[in-house]
Residue, then its C-alpha position, 0 to 999 in steps of 0.5 A: m786735032a786729035v781727040p781721045k776715044r774714051k775717057t782716062s779714068p782715074s785710075r790711069r790719070g795717076m798711074r802715069r801723074a806718081h811721077h810728077a812728085l818732086p824728089k826731097n832734097t839729098f843734104v851732105e855732111d863736110k868736114d865741120g860737122e854742117l851739111h850742104r847740098p853736093h855739088h851746090v858751094n856752101l852760102k855760108t863758108g863760101m866752101y866748094r870742095g875745100k875750096q873758098i871760093l866765094q867770101p862767105k855772107e856777114d849776118 
């Protein structure tokens, strides 16, 4: 089994973990001014790319 020869310093460990953070969610505005995720069905309206895909959710 491989064993490290030297202890990984906190700085090097932090540099490796610099890419582990999750990015912020992106939102796009549709023609009605509502925000939704790009390439996702809008569950409020049931629309995707201007077409009715699902029945709108009832509140």
